[in-house]
N, C-alpha and C positions, 0 to 999 in steps of 0.2 A: 533591498527587497530579497526575500529568500525564495528558492525554487526547490521543489521536492522531486526526486527521481525515483522511478520504479526500477527495481533490479530483480529480474526473473531468472529461472533455471539455476538457482543456487545449489551448491552441494549441501547435503545434510550436515556436513561438518562445519560449514561457515557459520560463525557467530557474529554478534554485534561488533566486536572489536576487529575481527578480520575484515568485515565489510567496511568499517571506518578506515582501516589501514589501506585497503585497496583504492579508496577514493581520495585519501588525504593529500596526495601529491597535486591534486587539481584545484585545491582551494580550501577555504575555511568551512568546516562542516559543523552544523549545529546539532544534528541528530543522525544516527545510523542505527537502524533497527531491522533485525531479521524477524519476520513474523512467525510465531510458533502456534501450534495447535493448543487450544484452550484445555483440552482434556489430557493429552499425552505430554505436552511440553516440547514435542519434537518439531523441528523446523518444518514449515509448510513449503519451503523451496523458493521463497521470494522475500523481498524486503524493500526498505525505503531509505534513501539518503537525502538529507536536506542540506543544501548549500546556502551560505549567507549571501552569496553573490550569484545573480542570474548568469552572467558570462562564464563564471567558473563551472556552473552546472552544465551549461551547453558544451563547454570544452570537455568535461568529463564524459558526457554522452558520446561525443565524437571519438574520444580516445578509448573508451572502455566497452562500448557496445560490440559484442562479438569476441571479446577478449576472454582469456582463461582466468578463472579464480578457483582455487582449490580443486583443480582437475576438471572443471566444468566450463563450457562456453556459456557466458552470461549474456543476458539481454538487458540493455539499459535504455530507458526512455523517460521522457518527462511524464510524471504521474498525472493522471486525469482525476478531476474532482469526483468523489463518490456521489452517484445519483441517489438522492434521498427520496424514498417513497413516502406516501402520506400515512403511514402507520396508524394504529389505533382503530377504533370502530369495531363493529361486531362481525365484519366479514361477510355480511349477507347482502351487501349492496344497498342497504337502506339506512346508512349512517349509524348503524349500531342498534336500531330499533328492531327487535326480533319478534314483534307481535303482528307480523304479516301486513304492515302498513296501516294498521288501525290504532296506532299509538294514542291518538287523542280521544278515542272512544273508550279506552279501558281505564 
């Protein structure tokens, strides 16, 4: 089973390969991504590393949380699942019906 780690406080200079190299010694990595701004392409200062093995991920957290990477002290923790909101609808609290609650009468 794989485990994804959150890596925060990254240097603006850290890229995917640098992130992968920093974590490589702790186990097999399936993905290492520095998150970048959609508009500018600049790093947003955080990323994710996915390990193939849960134990390797846990060891990486213990070894690298608070360590230095590209001149910055990084924060490493197990990534939390993103909370999904109910998206869609009209945003008026009536399930998208914008006719004042009289939808069946119009």
